[in-house]
C-alpha positions as CSV (number, residue, x, y, z in Angstrom):
1,M,0.0,0.0,0.0
2,D,1.2,3.5,-0.9
3,N,2.4,5.4,2.2
4,A,0.1,8.3,1.5
5,I,-3.0,6.0,1.4
6,A,-1.8,4.2,4.6
7,E,-1.7,7.6,6.4
8,K,-5.1,8.4,5.1
9,F,-6.5,5.1,6.5
10,C,-4.9,5.9,9.8
11,S,-6.5,9.4,10.1
12,E,-9.9,8.7,8.5
13,F,-10.6,5.3,10.1
14,N,-8.5,5.6,13.3
15,L,-6.2,2.7,12.3
16,T,-2.6,2.1,13.1
17,Q,0.3,1.4,10.7
18,E,0.7,-2.0,12.5
19,Q,-2.9,-2.9,11.7
20,I,-2.4,-2.1,8.1
21,K,0.7,-4.2,7.9
22,V,-1.0,-7.2,9.6
23,Y,-3.9,-7.1,7.1
24,E,-1.7,-6.6,4.1
25,S,0.5,-9.5,5.2
26,F,-2.6,-11.7,5.8
27,Y,-3.9,-11.0,2.3
28,E,-0.6,-11.6,0.6
29,K,0.4,-14.7,2.5
30,T,-3.0,-16.4,3.1
31,I,-5.7,-15.1,0.8
32,L,-3.7,-14.5,-2.4
33,P,-2.1,-18.0,-2.5
34,A,-5.6,-19.5,-2.0
35,I,-7.0,-17.4,-4.8
36,N,-4.2,-18.4,-7.1
37,R,-5.1,-22.1,-6.5
38,H,-8.8,-21.6,-7.3
39,Y,-8.7,-21.7,-11.1
40,L,-12.0,-20.7,-12.8
41,F,-13.5,-20.3,-9.4
42,H,-16.8,-18.7,-10.6
43,L,-17.4,-21.5,-13.1
44,V,-16.6,-24.2,-10.5
45,T,-18.9,-22.7,-7.8
46,T,-21.7,-22.1,-10.4
47,I,-21.6,-25.7,-11.5
48,E,-21.5,-26.9,-7.9
49,E,-24.6,-24.8,-7.1
50,L,-26.5,-26.1,-10.2
51,I,-25.8,-29.7,-9.3
52,N,-26.7,-29.1,-5.6
53,E,-30.0,-27.6,-6.7
54,K,-30.6,-30.5,-9.0
55,Q,-29.7,-33.1,-6.3
56,K,-31.5,-31.5,-3.3
57,H,-34.9,-32.5,-4.5
58,E,-34.0,-36.2,-4.7
59,F,-32.1,-35.9,-1.4
60,L,-35.1,-34.3,0.4
61,K,-37.5,-36.8,-1.1
62,V,-35.4,-39.7,0.4
63,I,-35.1,-37.9,3.8
64,R,-38.9,-37.3,3.9
65,E,-39.5,-41.0,3.1
66,V,-37.1,-42.1,5.9
67,I,-38.7,-39.6,8.4
68,D,-42.2,-40.8,7.5
69,K,-41.2,-44.4,7.9
70,E,-39.2,-44.0,11.2
71,G,-41.8,-41.7,12.9
72,A,-41.4,-38.6,15.0
73,G,-38.1,-37.1,16.4
74,Y,-36.8,-35.7,13.1
75,D,-37.1,-32.1,12.2
76,Y,-37.6,-32.3,8.4
77,T,-38.5,-28.6,8.2
78,M,-35.2,-27.5,9.7
79,L,-33.3,-29.8,7.4
80,E,-35.2,-28.5,4.4
81,K,-34.5,-24.8,5.4
82,T,-30.8,-25.6,5.9
83,I,-30.5,-27.1,2.4
84,N,-32.6,-24.4,0.7
85,R,-30.5,-21.7,2.3
86,K,-27.4,-23.5,0.9
87,M,-25.9,-23.9,4.4
88,L,-25.5,-27.6,3.6
89,R,-23.6,-28.6,0.4
90,L,-24.5,-31.9,-1.1
91,F,-22.0,-31.8,-3.9
92,S,-18.5,-30.3,-4.1
93,I,-15.9,-29.8,-6.9
94,I,-12.4,-29.9,-5.5
95,L,-9.3,-28.9,-7.5
96,V,-6.2,-30.9,-6.5
97,P,-2.7,-30.0,-7.8
98,I,-0.5,-33.0,-8.3
99,E,3.2,-33.5,-9.2
100,S,2.5,-35.8,-12.2
101,G,0.2,-38.6,-13.4
102,K,-1.0,-40.6,-16.3
103,L,-3.0,-37.6,-17.6
104,K,-2.3,-33.9,-17.2
105,A,-5.8,-33.5,-15.7
106,R,-8.4,-36.0,-14.7
107,T,-11.9,-36.0,-13.0
108,H,-12.4,-38.5,-10.2
109,L,-15.9,-39.2,-8.8
110,I,-16.1,-39.1,-5.0
111,K,-17.7,-42.3,-3.7
112,G,-21.3,-41.8,-2.8
113,G,-21.9,-39.1,-5.5
114,C,-21.1,-36.2,-3.2
115,G,-18.7,-34.5,-5.6
116,V,-15.7,-34.8,-7.8
117,L,-12.0,-34.3,-7.6
118,I,-10.3,-32.6,-10.5
119,T,-6.5,-33.3,-10.4
120,Y,-4.1,-31.4,-12.6
121,W,-0.3,-31.2,-13.0
122,K,0.7,-28.2,-10.9
123,Q,3.9,-27.5,-12.8
124,L,2.1,-26.6,-16.0
125,P,1.7,-23.0,-17.1
126,K,-1.4,-21.3,-15.6
127,D,-3.1,-20.8,-18.9
128,Q,-2.8,-24.5,-19.7
129,I,-4.1,-25.4,-16.3
130,R,-7.2,-23.3,-16.9
131,I,-7.8,-25.0,-20.2
132,L,-7.5,-28.4,-18.7
133,I,-9.8,-27.6,-15.8
134,A,-12.4,-26.1,-18.2
135,H,-12.3,-29.4,-20.2
136,E,-12.6,-31.5,-17.0
137,L,-15.6,-29.3,-15.9
138,G,-17.1,-30.3,-19.3
139,H,-16.9,-33.9,-18.2
140,V,-18.8,-32.9,-15.0
141,A,-21.4,-31.1,-17.1
142,N,-21.7,-34.2,-19.4
143,R,-22.4,-36.4,-16.4
144,Y,-24.7,-34.2,-14.3
145,F,-26.6,-32.1,-16.9
146,F,-26.6,-34.1,-20.1
147,N,-26.4,-37.7,-18.9
148,N,-24.0,-38.6,-21.7
149,E,-20.8,-39.3,-19.8
150,N,-20.3,-42.6,-21.7
151,A,-21.0,-41.3,-25.1
152,A,-18.4,-41.8,-27.9
153,S,-18.1,-38.1,-28.2
154,E,-17.6,-37.5,-24.5
155,D,-14.2,-35.9,-24.9
156,G,-15.3,-33.7,-27.7
157,L,-18.3,-32.5,-25.7
158,A,-16.1,-31.8,-22.7
159,S,-13.8,-29.7,-25.0
160,L,-16.9,-27.9,-26.4
161,F,-18.1,-27.0,-22.9
162,G,-14.5,-25.9,-22.0
163,Y,-14.3,-23.7,-25.1
164,I,-17.6,-22.0,-24.5
165,A,-16.7,-21.3,-20.8
166,L,-13.2,-20.0,-21.6
167,Q,-14.5,-17.9,-24.5
168,D,-17.0,-16.3,-22.1
169,R,-14.2,-15.6,-19.6
170,N,-12.0,-14.2,-22.4
171,D,-14.7,-11.9,-23.5
172,F,-15.1,-10.7,-19.9
173,Y,-11.4,-10.0,-19.5
174,L,-11.1,-8.2,-22.9
175,N,-14.4,-6.2,-22.9
176,K,-16.1,-6.1,-19.6
177,T,-13.5,-5.4,-16.9
178,E,-13.2,-1.7,-17.4
179,P,-16.0,-0.7,-15.0
180,F,-14.2,-2.6,-12.2
181,T,-10.7,-1.2,-12.7
182,R,-9.2,2.1,-11.3
183,K,-6.2,3.8,-12.8
184,Y,-5.0,5.1,-9.4
185,D,-5.0,3.5,-6.0
186,M,-6.3,6.8,-4.6
187,Q,-9.6,6.3,-6.5
188,I,-10.2,3.0,-4.7
189,Y,-9.5,4.7,-1.4
190,N,-11.8,7.7,-2.1
191,E,-14.7,5.4,-3.2
192,M,-14.2,3.3,-0.1
193,V,-14.4,6.4,2.1
194,N,-17.5,7.8,0.2
195,I,-19.4,4.5,0.5
196,S,-18.4,4.1,4.2
197,N,-19.7,7.5,5.0
198,R,-23.1,7.0,3.5
199,K,-25.9,6.8,6.0
200,H,-28.2,4.9,3.7
201,M,-27.2,2.5,0.9
């Protein structure tokens, strides 16, 4: 952080230089490495949510049948609210970097159908990792949305999905990021102060 902006944070928000250093260090050493490991994060979480939404109806149906059969003592309403509020995830996509393997990237089903692991060679360039993960997410889409994971064209369909997803991201980076960027750090600070000082949003 620029010294002038750090001083402004101290005077405007009654912070100390030490607090600023602690938060900057936390972001750089903890948050940033985690962000860098989460390739195509928006796409991964969107697919997770869509699969969770699809699976929750079947899950709740089975739970309801068990509760009806076993009798009182189970709070179905609370469970249903928990799932509908997305506090309980039924399906997860986990990206796992590995040293090497038979394939540069691969999708592994987690036993019980609660998710998938996508492994990828971590030493590959980041742009190649993104392409491989987009392709593997195509395999996930094939299985959970199109029910054609065993089709002869499965690999081609996975590549098609990956292409469409990456083309959308490419368009976003090329044409739609300008409203979210600031030429000067001071602009970010000034907007932060203005929004923080508003009484009503």
